[in-house]
C-alpha positions in Angstrom: 19.8 -35.6 -82.0 18.8 -33.7 -78.7 15.1 -34.0 -79.1 14.6 -32.0 -76.0 16.1 -28.8 -76.9 14.6 -29.1 -80.5 10.8 -29.5 -78.7 11.6 -26.4 -76.3 12.5 -24.2 -79.4 9.5 -25.5 -81.1 7.6 -24.3 -77.9 9.1 -21.1 -78.1 7.3 -20.3 -81.3 4.3 -19.4 -79.3 6.1 -17.3 -76.9 7.2 -13.9 -76.7 10.8 -15.1 -76.3 12.8 -11.8 -76.7 13.4 -12.0 -73.0 17.0 -12.1 -71.3 18.7 -15.0 -69.7 17.0 -15.2 -66.4 13.5 -15.8 -68.0 15.1 -18.0 -70.7 16.7 -20.4 -67.9 13.3 -20.5 -66.2 11.4 -21.2 -69.2 14.1 -24.1 -70.3 13.8 -25.3 -66.4 9.8 -25.9 -66.7 10.4 -27.6 -69.9 12.8 -30.1 -68.2 16.1 -29.2 -69.8 19.4 -30.0 -67.7 22.1 -27.8 -66.9 24.1 -28.6 -69.9 21.3 -27.8 -72.1 20.4 -24.7 -70.5 24.0 -23.6 -70.5 24.1 -24.2 -74.2 20.8 -22.1 -74.9 22.6 -19.3 -72.6 25.3 -18.9 -75.3 22.9 -18.2 -77.8 25.4 -19.3 -80.4 23.4 -20.8 -83.1 26.1 -23.0 -84.5 26.8 -24.7 -81.6 22.8 -25.4 -80.9 22.4 -26.7 -84.6 25.6 -28.7 -83.8 23.8 -30.6 -80.8 20.4 -31.0 -82.8 21.6 -32.5 -86.3 24.7 -34.1 -85.2 23.8 -36.1 -82.2 26.5 -34.8 -79.9 25.0 -33.8 -76.2 25.0 -30.5 -74.6 27.5 -31.4 -72.2 30.1 -31.9 -75.2 29.3 -28.5 -76.7 28.5 -26.1 -74.1 30.4 -23.9 -72.2 29.5 -21.5 -69.2 28.4 -18.1 -69.8 27.5 -15.6 -67.7 24.1 -14.9 -67.0 23.0 -11.5 -67.9 20.8 -9.6 -65.9 17.5 -8.9 -66.8 16.3 -5.1 -66.2 14.4 -4.2 -63.3 10.8 -5.0 -63.2 8.5 -2.2 -64.3 11.3 -0.4 -66.7 9.8 -0.2 -70.2 10.6 -2.6 -73.2 10.0 -2.1 -76.8 9.7 -4.7 -79.6 8.7 -3.7 -82.9 6.9 -6.3 -85.3 5.7 -6.5 -88.7 2.3 -7.8 -90.0 3.8 -8.8 -93.6 2.3 -7.9 -96.9 -1.1 -10.1 -96.5 -1.4 -9.4 -92.8 -2.9 -12.5 -90.8 -1.8 -14.9 -93.5 1.7 -13.7 -93.3 2.1 -13.0 -89.4 4.4 -15.8 -87.7 3.4 -17.4 -84.2 6.6 -15.4 -82.8 4.7 -12.1 -83.6 1.4 -13.1 -82.6 2.8 -13.9 -79.1 4.6 -10.6 -78.6 1.3 -8.9 -79.7 -0.8 -10.7 -77.7 1.5 -10.2 -74.4 2.3 -6.7 -74.5 1.1 -4.2 -71.8 0.6 -1.8 -74.7 0.2 -2.4 -78.8 0.5 0.7 -81.2 -0.1 -0.2 -84.7 -0.2 1.2 -88.3 -1.3 -1.4 -90.9 -2.8 -1.4 -94.2 -6.1 -3.4 -94.1 -8.9 -3.7 -91.9 -8.8 -7.4 -91.3 -5.4 -7.0 -89.9 -6.7 -4.3 -87.7 -9.8 -6.2 -86.4 -7.5 -9.2 -85.8 -4.8 -7.2 -83.7 -7.4 -5.4 -81.9 -8.7 -9.0 -80.8 -5.7 -10.0 -79.9 -4.9 -7.2 -77.6 -7.7 -5.0 -76.4 -4.8 -2.2 -75.6 -4.3 -1.6 -79.1 -4.3 1.7 -80.6 -4.2 2.8 -84.1 -1.2 5.5 -84.9 -2.9 6.0 -88.4 -4.9 8.6 -86.7 -1.8 11.0 -86.4 -1.8 11.5 -89.9 -3.4 14.8 -90.9 -3.2 16.5 -94.5 -1.6 19.8 -93.0 1.4 17.9 -91.8 4.8 16.9 -93.5 4.8 13.0 -93.2 8.3 12.9 -91.5 6.8 15.1 -88.7 3.9 12.6 -88.3 6.4 10.0 -88.2 8.2 11.5 -84.8 4.9 12.1 -83.7 4.5 7.9 -83.8 7.7 7.5 -82.5 7.3 9.5 -79.5 3.7 8.3 -78.7 5.4 4.8 -78.6 8.2 6.2 -76.5 5.6 7.8 -74.1 4.5 4.0 -73.2 8.0 2.6 -72.8 8.6 5.3 -70.4 6.0 4.4 -68.4 7.7 1.4 -67.8 5.2 -0.7 -70.4 6.3 -3.9 -72.4 5.4 -2.1 -75.7 4.7 -3.9 -79.1 4.4 -1.4 -82.0 3.2 -3.4 -85.5 4.0 -2.0 -88.6 2.6 -2.8 -92.2 5.2 -5.2 -94.2 8.6 -5.7 -92.6 9.0 -3.0 -90.0 12.5 -1.7 -91.1 11.7 -1.5 -94.7 10.7 2.4 -95.8 9.2 2.6 -92.1 10.7 5.5 -90.4 9.0 5.7 -87.3 10.0 2.4 -86.1 13.7 3.1 -86.6 12.9 6.5 -84.6 11.5 4.7 -82.2 13.9 2.0 -81.9 17.2 4.1 -81.6 15.6 6.4 -79.3 14.6 3.6 -76.8 18.3 2.4 -76.9 19.8 5.7 -76.6 17.8 6.1 -73.4 18.6 2.7 -71.8 15.7 0.9 -72.8 15.8 -2.8 -74.0 14.4 -2.6 -77.7 14.4 -5.0 -80.7 13.0 -5.5 -84.0 11.6 -8.4 -85.7 11.7 -9.1 -89.4 8.7 -9.9 -91.4 7.9 -10.0 -95.3 8.3 -7.2 -97.4 7.1 -6.0 -100.3 10.7 -6.7 -102.0 10.3 -10.4 -100.8 6.8 -10.6 -102.8 8.4 -9.0 -105.9 11.2 -11.3 -106.1 8.4 -14.3 -105.8 5.8 -13.0 -108.2 8.2 -11.4 -111.0 10.7 -14.8 -110.7 13.5 -12.5 -110.0 16.4 -14.2 -108.3 18.7 -11.0 -107.1 22.0 -13.0 -107.3 21.8 -13.4 -111.1 22.3 -9.8 -112.1 22.7 -8.1 -108.5 20.2 -5.7 -107.6 19.9 -2.0 -106.6 17.4 -0.8 -104.4 16.3 2.9 -104.3 13.7 5.1 -102.8 12.6 7.3 -105.4 13.1 10.5 -104.0 16.7 9.6 -102.6 17.4 8.6 -105.8 16.8 11.9 -107.6 17.7 14.2 -104.9 21.4 12.3 -104.2 22.2 11.6 -108.0 22.5 8.0 -107.4 24.1 6.2 -110.0 22.1 3.3 -111.7 23.7 0.3 -113.2 21.6 -0.8 -115.9 23.2 -4.1 -115.8 21.5 -5.1 -112.8 17.9 -5.2 -111.6 16.7 -2.4 -110.1 13.7 -1.7 -107.7 12.5 1.7 -107.0 10.4 2.3 -104.0 7.6 4.8 -103.4 7.2 6.4 -106.9 4.3 7.8 -106.8 5.2 10.1 -103.9 8.6 11.1 -105.5 10.0 14.5 -104.1 6.1 14.8 -101.9 6.5 15.2 -98.2 3.0 15.4 -97.9 0.0 13.1 -96.7 -3.1 12.6 -98.8 -5.8 9.9 -98.0 -7.2 10.1 -101.5 -3.5 9.1 -103.2 -0.6 10.9 -104.3 -1.0 13.6 -107.5 2.0 12.0 -109.0 3.2 15.1 -110.2 6.9 14.5 -110.3 7.0 11.1 -111.9 7.9 13.0 -115.2 11.0 14.1 -113.2 12.0 10.5 -112.4 11.0 9.3 -115.7 13.4 11.8 -117.1 16.0 10.5 -114.7 15.6 6.9 -115.4 16.0 7.9 -119.1 19.5 8.7 -118.5 20.1 4.8 -117.9 17.5 3.4 -120.2 16.1 3.6 -123.7 12.5 4.8 -123.9 11.1 1.5 -124.7 12.8 -0.2 -122.0 10.4 -2.2 -119.9 9.3 -1.1 -116.3 7.2 -3.4 -114.3 4.5 -1.7 -112.0 4.3 -4.1 -109.1 1.6 -4.0 -106.1 1.9 -7.1 -103.9 -1.3 -8.8 -103.0 -2.5 -7.7 -99.7 -5.5 -10.0 -99.3 -5.0 -13.6 -99.6 -7.6 -14.2 -102.4 -6.4 -11.6 -104.3 -3.7 -11.5 -107.1 -0.7 -9.0 -107.1 -0.7 -6.1 -109.9 2.1 -6.9 -112.3 1.8 -4.1 -115.1 4.4 -3.9 -117.7 5.0 -0.8 -119.8 7.6 1.2 -121.8 9.5 3.4 -119.7 8.3 6.6 -121.8 4.7 5.7 -120.7 5.5 5.9 -116.7 4.2 9.4 -116.4 0.7 8.6 -117.7 0.2 5.6 -115.8 -1.9 5.1 -112.5 0.2 4.3 -109.4 -0.5 4.0 -105.8 1.7 4.5 -102.6 1.9 0.9 -102.8 3.5 0.6 -106.1 7.0 -0.6 -106.6 8.7 -0.3 -110.1 11.4 -3.3 -111.3 13.5 -2.4 -114.2 15.1 -5.4 -115.5 19.0 -5.4 -116.6 19.2 -3.4 -119.9 22.2 -5.2 -121.0 24.6 -7.7 -119.8 27.4 -6.6 -117.6 31.3 -7.3 -119.0 33.3 -10.1 -117.4 36.5 -9.0 -115.9 38.5 -11.8 -117.0 41.8 -10.8 -115.3 39.8 -11.1 -111.8 38.4 -14.3 -113.2 41.8 -15.6 -113.4 43.0 -14.1 -110.2 40.1 -15.7 -108.3 40.5 -19.2 -109.8 44.3 -19.1 -109.0 43.4 -18.5 -105.7 41.0 -21.3 -105.3 44.0 -23.4 -106.7 46.2 -22.4 -104.1 44.0 -22.9 -101.3 43.3 -26.8 -102.5 47.0 -27.6 -102.8 
């Protein structure tokens, strides 16, 4: 095993390593990696790097010369978008912490005061984008304002870190708006993954999406596009509480369209079919909300903006035996 490369990659966990080739080369040189090892890293081919670390091959045997990319000129803005996960400081990884710490400007929208305090303590430039929410503006308009606030600092030449609750790419419109606009305008921009509510749901409800497959819907999108539900699969529905509601309400949503959502679901399920109301635990010492109710009771059940619906399969899916036989024949041919 090439322990030098392994140790260097462990060291990178404490560094904001979205840098392009020159900075990577410099860091690798400081860590004592030789030219073959640095060449291997320049290629950024995970399979080759793992082959060196796991199978005992030398970097010189595997590495092939790669052109060194040119870093953007100093002073040109950059954007990295990260997520705090669901339990905030307990879910945040070392890379995310480093990116927040070392940014020229941090902007955030998070769900709990502990995480806000931690972010502000890590970087004194931190600015709360939640202040842009107002009751008289549609949420989509607020998301555009958030995106523009982020991009203003990128255009000023700063290295910007935008921080969002949960996974920054899952039901987070301002993150995608900012990412796409920054890339379109020629700035370096990237998004890092994080723990999402869906990840927590799979763990807390003991759901393996490979068992019955899984459909994931936004509640409003499900209704206005007439999405087809497969009741033989697991079904997850985000944002049920605000279905059909484009506004922002600090005190919570009034659930006025939940009966419409229920009516739609009753086209695919029996009234007594189980629905799980799920809210991931946002604080490490707390438990998640897991409440099982009959579907017909959904309109009278309390929900918040954090409530996700999970509907288990209503019946077994039929097996296409002709397809099974075809796949088996194909497997037999490949072995012969």
